[in-house]
N, C-alpha and C positions, 0 to 999 in steps of 0.2 A: 144373381138369382140362384146359380148352381151352389154357391156358398151357403145360401139360406137352407136349401134342402139336403145338400151333401157336404156339410162342413168338413174341412181338413182338421183332424184332431191329432193331438200329440200322442205318440205311442207310449209315453211315460205316465203322464197324468190325466190325459183324456180331454184337456181343455182345447179350445179352438186355437189354431195357429194364426199368427198375425203376419203381416207383410215381412218378408225376409227370413221367415222360419220355414224349415222343411223337415217334415217327419217328427221332429222333436222341438218343443219350445226351448227357448234359450235357457230357462231355469233347469230343465231336465238335461240338456246337453252339457251345460257347464257346471251344474250344481251338485253333481255326484261327488263322492269322495274320490279325488283324483291324485293318485301317488305320482311323484316325479320319478319315473323309471328311466334311467339313463343307460347309455349303451354299454358301459363297462363297469360301473359302480355296482355295489351290492344292492339288491332290492328283494322284496318279498316274492315276486314271481320267479326271479332267478334262483332263489333259495330252494324252490320246489324241485329244481332240476340239477342242483349242485352234485357233482360227481357222476352224473348220468349222461350229460351232453356237454360238448365243448362249446360253451356259449360265448358269443361276442356281442350280445345285446338282449334286453328283455323289456318290452314296452307294454303297458296297459293303459287304456283310457280311464277305467274306473276300477276301484276295489270296493267290494260290497259284501255284506253278510246276507245269509238266506232271508228272503222276505223283503229285501230293500227294493226301491223303485227300479234300479238297474236290472234286477232279475226279471221284472215284468217287461222291460224293454227287450231283453234277450229272448224271452219267451215269444214276444210278438214277432221278432225277426224270424224265428224258427217255424212258427205254426200258424201265422196269419197272412201268408202270401205277401210279404213285404220285401220283394226283391229290390225295388228301387231304394228303399230305406237302407238295405244292406250295402248297396253301392255308395250311397251317400255317406254312411258312417265309415266305410272303408277309406274313402278319400279324406274324411275328417281325421281318422287315425293316422293316415299317411302324413298329413300336414303336421300333426303333433309330433310324429317321429322326426320329421325334418327340423322342427323347432328345437327338439331335444338335442339333436346332433349339432345344430348351430350353437346352442348354449354351451356345448363342450368344446367348441372350436374344432370340430372334427373336419379336417380338410378333405378327406376322401370318403366316398360312400363305402360303408363296411361290408356291403353284400353285392353279389353279382346277379342275383335273381331272386324272385319271390315265388314261394310254393305255398300250398294250402293243405289242410287236413281234409281228405276226401270222405265222401259218404259211399256206402254200398249202392250199387247202381239201382237196385230195386227200391230202396228207400228214397233215393234222389228222384227217381221217376214218379213215385207217389207224391212227394212233396212239391216237385216241379223245379227245384233248384237246391243248390248246396250253399248255405249262407256263408260258409267259410271261403268258398271260391269267389263269391261276389265281393266279400270284404277284401280279399286278396287282389282282385282286379282294381279296386279303388286305391289300395296301397301302392300297387305297382305303377299306376298312372302318376301318382303324386311323387314317387321316388324316381320316376323315369327308369324303371327296371323291367326286364322281361318277366312275364308270368310263365312258369313252367308247370306242366301237368306231370309231375315226376313221381307221384305216389298213387297207389290204388288200394281200395279196401277189398281185400281178397276173400272176405266172407262176411256174412251178416251176423255180427256178434251181438250179444245182448246189450241193451241200453246201459250206459254207465250210471245213470241217475240214481238207482237204488242199490248199487253194488257197494260192498265194503272196500276199504282202501286196497287190501291185498288183491281182491277180486278184480278191481279196476286195472291193476298192473298186469295181471295174468290175461285178462280180456283184451287189453290193448296190445300186449306183446306179440300176439299171434295174428293181429287183425290186418296188418298193412304189408305191402310189398312194393317194390319198385316197378317201373314200366319204361317204355322207350324214352320218356321225358328225362330220365336221369342221365342219358348220354351227354357227355360234354361238361358234366358238373364236377368232375374230378379236380381236386385242388381249389375249388371255388368256395365261396361263402354264400349261404342261402338264408333268407328270412322266411320263416315258417309262420303262417297265419291261421288263427282259429278264432271262434267267437268268445268262448268262455273257458277258463281253466279252473278246475277244482283241485285235484291232486297232482296234475301234471302227467298222469299216466297216458292219456291220449296223445299229447305232444311228444312224449318220449317214444311211443310206439310208432308214430308217423315219421319221426326223424330217423329211425333205424335204417330204412331203405336209402335215405340220403347219405348216411354215414357209410353204408356198404358200397355206395357208388363213388366214394372218395371225397365227399364234401368235407372241407376243412373245418369251418366254423358254422354254427347254427345261431341265427337270431330268432327271437320270439316276438310276435306282435298279436295282441288280443284286445278285444273290447273290454273284457272284465276279468278280474282275478278274484276268485271267491276266497275270502279270509277264513 
């Protein structure tokens, strides 16, 4: 009866979900353009940060152009109070990372901890959650790694959405700082999680406090990479 009056709908296409589907229908979950991003081989996500960060992995569930269905999914996670969907997709991302590592016959986990791109406290309080943190929680569970709160947003910078490429880099460069969570990370490798990557400016800015704390290598894990 509840399903008749309050049907569970797919965040991507809006159709009703069937048994076994959560938050996204199987077509939307599996049907996006999905690049095979491996831990050390070249890929489009890693190319955005070449020469800027010492990467030992770059993973994305989806690649998409502006206006694609995946963009609607990301928007739903950010602005429609879908915390449960964030955690679900975080675990799905984590399982895909494990599968990619297994395909490479990687014998050891390349990272020691999982971190996430933070939001300014005022923005997070208004939204109610940080989607990157919830994604990271799911990834950390699947990879059996600790989640570290190692980065803080030290000011409320302008939204990246409408900024030029150069302005994005400048905006992100001054936006982040380390906190007590960086203690003990010296010499370790950290997997940094966010929801979507456009130019890579935000990921680079968020990684700087980790590098300053002595982190050796950075891995990247995102839901979507904008082409």
